[in-house]
C-alpha positions, 0 to 999 in steps of 0.5 A: 828682409828689410830692416822696416819689416822685421821692426814691424814683426818684432813689434806686433809680437811684442803687442800680442805677448803684452796683450796676452800677458794683460789678459791673463793677469786682469782675473788675478788682480780681480781675484785680489779685490775680493771681499774676504769677510765671513758671510753673517750667519743665517741664524744667530745670538744676537743679544742678551740680556743676562743681567736684569735690570733692578733688583734680582728678586726671582718674580715673574717680572724680573725673570722676564727681563733676563732674555737671549735674542735669537735673529734669523738673518735670511729671507727664509723662515727657519723651523726652530722646532727641537733647536736648543739653548743652553748655559755653562751650567746645563739649563737648556731650553728646547723651542717647541713648534716654532718657526722664525720668519725671515729677518725676524728676531725671537726673545728668549725670556726666562720666567714664565709667560705666553709665547708669541712670534716674538717672544717666547719663555722657558717658564722657569722660577730661578735665573739661568744667565750668570751676571758675572760670566757665562755662555750661551749656545745655540744647536739645531735639532740635530744637536750641531753648533749653530752660535755661542756668545760669551761674557765676563771671565767666559768671554772666549770667542763670543760676539757679546 
C-alpha cells in the first residue's frame, strides 16, 4: 500500500469519528441549555391584603378590605366548587358553585357582599387574617394542597 492511500484512510476514519462525536455531543449540549425553572402553577394565591387599610373597626367596609386573590394562570376555566381557603386558626372559606375563568382572578373578601365573577364574600363579622403573621392555604375539592402564602414570623416558603 502506498503511504498516501494509508494517510487518506486514516484521515477519513478520523473525520468519521469526529463527525460521530459531534453528532452525539449536540443533544447533550442542547439539554444543558434547557430552562430548569419550575412551571407556574395553574391556580395560585396571587396576592393578600391581610391588614385592611384604616381603622380595624369591624365594619363591613373594613372587613371587605381584607382579602385574598386566587388566580387561574391557565387558559381553561377551573371549577373551584368545594375548594377551600384557610388560615392558621382554622377559619375556612369553601367555594360554592364557582368557576374561575382562564387567565382570571377572584378576590375572596372577609365581610359580607354579593358574589360576582371577580369577587366572593366569606360573610364574616370578624377579621380572618392576622396582621402580624399568618398563612393562607388553598386546597382543592379533594383536600389536596394547591398553594399557600405566609407573612410575618410564619413566613415559611410562601411567596408573599
